[in-house]
N, C-alpha and C positions, 0 to 999 in steps of 0.2 A: 453474487458469485462466490463471497467468502464465509457464506453459512451455515452453520456448522452440522445444518438437514439439509437443506439444498444446495447448496455451491458444489466443486470443483473440488473432492476430497484426493491429495491431502492438504490443498489449499486453501484451506476452512480458519475459520477462528472456534475459539474455542464456545463459542455462547450463536445463540440465533441475533443476527440482524433485524428482521422483522421490527413492525410497532410493537405483535402479542413480544416478543425476547424484553424490549426494550421497556416495557409494563410493570412486565414479569422481574425484568433485571434490577428494576428503580422501586421497585416494592408497590409502582401506583396503584391506585383505584381505577377499575377503563370505566366505569358509572360518570367519573370526574373526569374523562375525557374525551371533550365534544368534537375536536374538529384533530386531524393532522396534517401537517399540512405535508414536511416532510419530515425524512427518516434516514441522521447520519451516522455511521461510527466510520472514526476517523483508525488507522494500521499504522502502524510504527513500529522500528524496531530500536531496540538499545544502541545507539553511539559504538558503547564498549566492543559487540560484537566484529565491528569490523574494522578495527582497529591494525590488524594485519593482514588486510587483505594487499595487497600488489595491486590491484586493479579492479573496479566497483562497475558494476553494471547495473543499467538501469531501465527498467524495461520501456519503450515507447511507443511502439505496433504489435501491432498483430498482422499479418500478411499472409491471403491467401494467391493461390498460381500468382504472385508479385504484387497480388493489387491490395492494399494498407484498407482494412475494416475504419470503421467509425466509431466503432467502439471493440469495448470488450466482448471475443464470439460467447453470446450466451446460453448457446446451441454444443456441445458435448462433442457432435459429431466436430463439428465447424472446427473445436476448439481444437480437437486432435490432429488436423491435417493446419493445424497453422505454424507459422513461421513466428518465430519473435522477435521483431526488432530490436537489439540496449544501444542506448547514449552511452561508454564507456569514459570511465574516469578514472584516475589515477589516486588511486590509496596514501591513505595517510601516514602507514604506520607510524604507529606513536602513539601513546597509549590516552585516551580522552576517561579512564572511570571517575579521577577527581575531580575532574573538569565539573565547576557550578554554572559559568554564565555561556553565553554564547561569547564571547570574544579571545573565551580562554583556549576555544579548539581551536585546533589546526587549521592554517589559512584550506586549502587541501580538503579537512570536514568539515569548514564555512561554502565553500565550492559546494560539498556532495549535495547538502541542507536545500543552497540556493537550485539548485537544478531539479533535483529530487521533488523537491515543493510547486515546482513549473513557472522558475522565475530568473532559472538562467536556461530553458528549450528554446528556442524559437526558430 
């Protein structure tokens, strides 16, 4: 859904997330590609973008008529009707621009990393 050609604009990346996009992006020779097991592209943000937020919302669910969907809605008509469920966390309101290691991050920023990567949700 984040593919620049097939995603839900404006919530897209600036590149193609398909196998063809990866082959082109890495300048691989497709003749040397015998098999594709899976294609994954990670999306992250720089933590310093969030430094001033008082509260940070993490989308954790999509619901239609109060019923939680099993996954992100691939159908745009369903997506338009979906309500997003959020997990809210306190922001850290401390600059992280010069942080070099995970442990230099403020505790609230580390908490955000843990929750947003799935370790703290349950």
